C-alpha positions, -999 to 999 in steps of 0.1 A, spaced: 255 -945 -513 273 -948 -544 254 -924 -563 259 -897 -532 296 -903 -532 298 -902 -572 281 -869 -570 304 -852 -544 336 -860 -562 331 -842 -593 320 -811 -574 350 -811 -554 373 -817 -583 361 -791 -604 385 -761 -599 374 -744 -630 344 -726 -640 313 -739 -652 304 -719 -682 266 -729 -682 265 -719 -645 284 -684 -654 259 -675 -682 230 -682 -657 245 -662 -629 255 -634 -650 293 -631 -644 320 -650 -659 348 -646 -632 330 -669 -612 351 -697 -595 386 -681 -597 409 -682 -569 415 -648 -547 448 -628 -549 470 -634 -521 494 -605 -506 524 -611 -485 519 -583 -460 553 -591 -440 574 -585 -473 556 -552 -479 561 -542 -441 595 -548 -444 600 -531 -479 583 -500 -464 607 -501 -433 639 -503 -455 628 -475 -478 619 -450 -445 654 -459 -430 671 -449 -462 653 -418 -466 658 -406 -432 698 -416 -434 698 -394 -465 680 -367 -446 701 -364 -416 732 -367 -437 722 -337 -456 714 -320 -422 747 -326 -407 766 -311 -442 744 -281 -437 752 -278 -400 788 -281 -407 788 -254 -434 770 -231 -409 795 -238 -382 822 -229 -406 805 -196 -418 801 -186 -380 836 -194 -371 848 -174 -399 827 -142 -386 840 -146 -353 871 -126 -340 885 -152 -320 911 -173 -334 895 -210 -329 908 -239 -350 883 -259 -367 872 -295 -354 901 -321 -364 894 -346 -392 897 -374 -367 862 -366 -356 849 -369 -391 866 -404 -391 850 -414 -361 817 -400 -372 822 -421 -406 833 -452 -383 800 -446 -362 779 -443 -394 793 -475 -410 785 -493 -374 751 -482 -374 748 -493 -411 760 -528 -401 738 -530 -372 709 -517 -393 715 -544 -419 716 -571 -393 685 -557 -376 670 -558 -409 680 -594 -414 667 -606 -381 635 -586 -390 630 -605 -416 627 -641 -397 605 -622 -372 583 -598 -391 555 -601 -365 575 -587 -338 587 -557 -355 569 -524 -354 559 -507 -386 560 -467 -393 581 -442 -374 597 -458 -339 586 -441 -305 608 -415 -288 638 -426 -270 626 -418 -236 594 -439 -239 613 -468 -253 641 -468 -228 669 -470 -254 698 -446 -256 696 -418 -281 723 -429 -303 705 -459 -311 674 -446 -326 689 -414 -345 690 -430 -378 654 -441 -373 641 -407 -369 618 -394 -397 610 -355 -406 631 -324 -402 652 -317 -375 646 -287 -349 669 -260 -355 702 -258 -333 701 -240 -299 729 -218 -307 711 -202 -337 680 -194 -319 697 -178 -290 716 -158 -317 688 -147 -335 668 -135 -304 699 -119 -291 701 -99 -324 662 -88 -322 667 -81 -283 694 -59 -293 675 -41 -320 644 -38 -295 670 -23 -270 686 -1 -294 649 15 -303 642 17 -265 670 35 -258 665 61 -286 628 67 -288 636 94 -313 639 67 -340 603 60 -336 589 93 -345 573 91 -380 584 122 -396 600 111 -425 572 120 -449 542 143 -447 512 156 -463 494 190 -461 456 195 -460 443 227 -468 415 237 -449 413 273 -455 430 311 -449 424 312 -412 439 293 -381 430 257 -377 418 259 -339 405 221 -336 415 184 -348 397 153 -341 408 120 -352 382 89 -347 396 59 -327 401 37 -359 421 63 -378 399 64 -408 384 101 -406 403 135 -397 381 162 -388 391 201 -387 379 232 -373 390 269 -374 385 307 -369 366 307 -403 336 289 -385 341 257 -409 342 222 -399 357 199 -425 356 159 -427 386 140 -445 385 106 -455 419 89 -458 406 60 -477 384 80 -498 410 108 -507 434 109 -534 465 127 -541 446 161 -546 439 159 -505 400 174 -507 377 173 -480 347 153 -485 321 174 -466 323 212 -450 297 225 -429 292 254 -403 274 236 -372 277 266 -348 269 293 -374 291 326 -368 312 310 -337 347 300 -339 353 265 -335 374 256 -304 374 222 -300 367 187 -320 367 154 -305 353 118 -317 338 98 -290 351 66 -278 331 48 -302 336 69 -330 300 74 -343 298 112 -325 317 144 -327 316 167 -298 317 203 -312 327 233 -288 327 269 -302 327 301 -290 291 300 -281 277 289 -247 263 257 -261 282 227 -270 266 204 -302 271 168 -307 271 155 -343 272 125 -361 298 110 -384 282 128 -414 277 161 -399 241 159 -388 232 173 -355 223 148 -327 220 170 -298 226 206 -286 233 216 -249 207 240 -233 216 275 -225 215 287 -188 199 313 -168 225 342 -166 204 361 -137 210 333 -114 238 339 -87 243 302 -77 255 284 -111 246 249 -97 212 255 -99 208 266 -133 206 240 -164 235 249 -187 262 274 -194 258 313 -198 291 321 -214 317 313 -237 329 280 -239 366 269 -238 369 231 -245 353 197 -241 362 160 -236 345 127 -240 347 102 -210 370 76 -221 348 47 -209 314 58 -206 294 61 -239 275 92 -244 290 114 -215 311 145 -221 323 175 -205 327 211 -211 339 242 -194 329 280 -197 336 314 -183 319 348 -184 350 372 -192 377 391 -170 353 420 -174 319 427 -155 291 425 -179 256 434 -179 260 456 -147 230 480 -141 232 503 -110 201 526 -110 194 556 -85 172 553 -58 156 585 -68 139 568 -99 129 538 -77 150 513 -90 177 491 -70 210 505 -58 240 488 -46 239 509 -13 206 520 3 197 557 11 186 585 -12 203 612 -27 238 611 -44 265 589 -36 296 574 -49 297 546 -71 322 518 -61 334 484 -70 308 468 -44 280 486 -58 279 467 -91 258 434 -95 276 409 -118 252 391 -139 261 358 -158 289 347 -138 294 309 -149 329 300 -145 320 262 -141 329 226 -155 298 207 -165 292 169 -172 268 162 -199 251 130 -213 236 129 -247 203 114 -240 195 144 -216 204 177 -233 180 197 -212 202 197 -182 239 189 -170 247 159 -152 267 176 -125 287 207 -119 324 215 -110 331 252 -95 365 259 -98 376 283 -66 408 297 -51 422 290 -20 402 318 -6 371 305 -20 365 332 -48 354 322 -82 381 315 -107 377 308 -148 387 273 -160 404 276 -193 409 238 -200 396 204 -188 402 167 -194 394 134 -182 421 109 -170 425 76 -186 404 55 -167 380 83 -164 378 86 -128 394 119 -122 383 153 -137 414 179 -141 409 216 -150 435 243 -153 422 278 -142 431 314 -148 447 320 -116 475 295 -125 461 265 -104 454 230 -115 427 213 -97 418 175 -100 383 163 -87 369 126 -82 339 126 -111 316 115 -83 325 142 -58 320 177 -71 323 201 -39 359 198 -30 387 190 -53 411 158 -48 443 179 -55 450 214 -59 480 232 -69 479 269 -66 510 282 -84 511 256 -113 514 285 -140 517 321 -139 487 341 -125 465 357 -152 478 334 -180 456 306 -198 467 274 -195 458 259 -229 461 227 -226 464 195 -197 470 159 -210 472 128 -188 496 98 -198 486 65 -209 494 48 -176 476 77 -158 502 87 -134 516 117 -150 500 148 -160 514 174 -187 504 211 -186 509 237 -214 507 269 -199 506 306 -214 535 315 -195 555 297 -224 561 266 -202 555 228 -204 553 210 -170 550 172 -157 530 164 -129 529 132 -107 493 128 -97 505 104 -69 523 131 -54 508 164 -67 529 190 -47 555 199 -72 564 195 -107 586 165 -117 600 188 -146 594 220 -165 609 235 -199 605 271 -207 611 290 -239 581 276 -255 563 305 -268 524 304 -277 500 327 -289 470 308 -291 447 298 -263 445 263 -274 482 252 -281 483 215 -274 507 190 -260 502 151 -257 520 119 -250 536 94 -275 517 59 -278 546 44 -260 546 69 -232 582 80 -235 579 113 -254 559 145 -246 552 167 -276 539 202 -278 541 231 -305 553 268 -303 541 299 -317 557 327 -337 547 365 -345 536 369 -384 570 373 -404 593 360 -376 599 327 -388 585 292 -385 570 273 -358 582 239 -344 569 208 -329 590 199 -300 597 166 -285 607 161 -250 617 128 -234 597 120 -204 623 103 -183 647 132 -183 626 161 -200 656 169 -221 645 183 -258 655 156 -282 638 166 -313 623 191 -333 601 196 -364 600 227 -382 568 235 -398 570 247 -435 546 247 -464 566 225 -483 558 188 -488 577 159 -476 571 124 -491 589 94 -508 608 105 -538 586 80 -561 554 103 -549 542 129 -574 550 163 -563 567 153 -530 602 160 -516 623 141 -490 632 154 -459 665 166 -469 650 186 -498 624 197 -475 646 215 -452 662 229 -481 630 245 -493 623 255 -457 654 279 -453 640 294 -487 606 300 -474 614 313 -440 613 348 -452 581 343 -473 556 330 -446 552 341 -414 525 326 -397 534 289 -395 526 286 -358 515 252 -344 484 253 -326 472 217 -322 490 185 -323 477 150 -321 496 117 -321 473 89 -330 484 55 -312 470 34 -337 481 48 -371 515 63 -353 511 94 -374 513 130 -359 484 157 -369 492 191 -367 469 225 -371 489 253 -380 482 291 -380 479 297 -417 449 271 -421 468 242 -431 467 209 -414 497 187 -417 500 147 -414 533 134 -405 541 95 -412 565 69 -419 563 43 -448 579 18 -420 565 26 -388 529 38 -396 498 23 -404 472 32 -429 462 65 -426 483 92 -449 497 61 -466 461 52 -482 456 85 -501 494 92 -511 495 58 -533 462 70 -552 466 93 -585 446 124 -588 416 121 -604 411 142 -637 382 168 -636 356 156 -661 348 187 -686 309 194 -686 296 203 -718 281 242 -714 247 249 -729 232 284 -730 197 269 -725 184 235 -724 160 221 -746 138 193 -742 132 178 -777 104 153 -783 95 135 -817 58 141 -815 56 178 -803 36 205 -821 49 238 -832 26 255 -808 43 238 -778 81 246 -789 101 269 -769 109 301 -786 143 308 -792 161 335 -774 161 369 -798 184 399 -794 168 429 -778 180 451 -811 153 434 -833 125 437 -807 136 475 -800 132 478 -840 101 465 -841 88 488 -814 99 513 -833 75 507 -861 46 503 -837 26 537 -837 12 532 -802 48 519 -784 65 550 -805 39 576 -797 55 608 -783 38 617 -751 22 650 -750 37 681 -728 12 693 -699 -16 715 -704 -11 752 -695 -41 771 -682 -74 756 -687 -79 723 -696 -88 713 -736 -94 681 -755 -108 664 -725 -76 671 -705 -74 687 -670 -54 718 -668 -31 728 -642 -43 739 -607 -63 773 -608 -80 765 -641 -111 754 -625 -129 762 -594 -119 727 -576 -84 731 -583 -88 769 -570 -104 757 -538 -76 731 -533 -50 753 -538 -64 778 -514 -69 750 -488 -33 740 -494 -22 775 -488 -42 783 -458 -18 775 -427 -37 786 -398 -34 763 -368 -70 751 -355 -57 728 -333 -71 744 -303 -106 754 -312 -113 777 -280 -86 800 -290 -101 800 -324 -133 813 -312 -120 836 -288 -99 852 -314 -133 868 -326 -147 874 -293 -137 914 -293 -149 920 -330 -182 902 -321 -187 922 -290 -180 955 -309 -201 948 -338 -227 922 -332 -245 908 -364 -261 872 -356 -272 870 -319 -272 904 -301 -295 921 -322 -324 896 -320 -322 902 -283 -317 939 -281 -354 947 -272 -360 918 -252 -330 911 -232 -304 942 -237 -284 929 -210 -267 893 -214 -278 869 -189 -261 833 -186 -273 804 -166 -250 794 -137 -236 760 -137 -235 740 -105 -203 720 -96 -207 682 -96 -200 680 -59 -231 703 -51 -255 683 -75 -243 651 -54 -252 667 -23 -286 676 -35 -295 644 -47 -316 620 -27 -300 591 -9 -312 563 -31 -295 582 -60 -262 586 -46 -234 559 -54 -226 532 -28 -191 524 -24 
């Protein structure tokens, strides 16, 4: 027992490390006492630091608020006196009292640190304490004052209301760029839904592609083609996905091409000799325009007409055994009802890209009396459920896309009879229809009450059958263009307010470029107006034919009568589009080294394989002059009989003499009987060959009697007769 007790005491008393054990275990700090931390003291120190920082933050915030309030009071016109100084004293007293309470709380918390919360305090609603008691313990930035938020919102609302009240300020016309399509009228414009590419077509049969992101300040098209050969381009439109382009030309077959200009499909041509156009597979006459369906991919629409005059009319006389308009033989007067009209199309057809061999459905516009009428333009509604067409008799007809028999709406006197309504367009909300008439008017119609126009504007001259009209992206403005005669000034882009239909703005189309002052070779709006006044007397074909306002880019594209396409934009209001190519500098043209002839030089070429260099013709002529064969003088023709192996002229030999006499004999032996009977009298008077031989035995000539074929057939036996 003593041994065991003696052995326990040294192990318990040994506080220091055992050097032999440390060496054996491999570490030297074995047996040291662990370091202890006072967590309550650390938490208390952290809490005091946080309180101090929050106090400083609150004081700084209060100073800023006071400064802002003083500035606002100075700006106001009302005479309001500043807060009295007593409030600051009260505020100082409250601050000192809060500091005393906080110090006393800190002393109490040092005694009971276990019950004190660590970190930021809970919100006052959850704790149940008044707000003033925890103001000093709030950490982090305070929310902005309510008055400032209200004032900022009011300012923004006032600005928005100002822009809404004046939609003219949203027109992007401060700058412009000019794209040169050609020398003839730009009759078609198309912009893809993203606004990256623009396509133009004109009377010169060309379709040009423009890429805003790839162009520089030279504004050159990256591709040009003629998809319809020698037919004028009437309409170009991108599909709703932007991967296909509908090309409508003066021919009877519309085409669909992809973004790079390669043909995707071509509509089939119908049979022009079928009376009912619903039974033929396609158009038979010139197209006017076309449009893609806004929702369904691959569906589009075209409209066509035959012409005003009655073509391909054939009226034949009954004596010749051909058809006539009125029965009976003999002569009769030809009247209007005697004519048979062939290839009378005058239809609106729906197509699908997957089925180019036949249309999907056919709409046949007719007058109130049931007669055929020519559609001049057509379009879809924004939701794609309605099909609208304007006709040459001045009417506007609207069908349900699924019901092709009778129109849903029909207004027969929308525009003057005999004029070509060039465009119909639906608003973005789908309730209003705008029509651009050939009678120099622009009218708005309510689709829900299609009995009279809402508004009408006149004195808008138009000379082209495809003059456009469109709505602004916010549906508050209606835009159209005007035309002028050659040498009579400049066309205009006219803006009407949709609510009141007042003419609120105009843009004169000139050849001057308008852009920012920093741009190379560009003019500002004021400078452009000055240039336009100078140029009114020099250029006269600046009519506005096409106009397009893209909703995403907020840019206006215009096609003019002098072969130019203009893009109007605003650097602050517009997006991408023309802004991408204006900032790019024009690339310098690379000067290619011109060589007369390209030679391929190889290090191991033999002299026999070397190409001879070009030599002048003078040296070759000198060599030919020295050659006796090439420089030999030709001998003159032989006169008389031939000599030296050469044949003489005709008449010198027997063969040439015979040929000469045969050529001179011009007797006509085309009838051999007459040629023989010509010598009958001479043979009878002076017989020479046959008659002397039979003069003794047969002095009188006797000829055999030839029986006719009928008599021979009668004398034949029955078994030889031909059986019928």
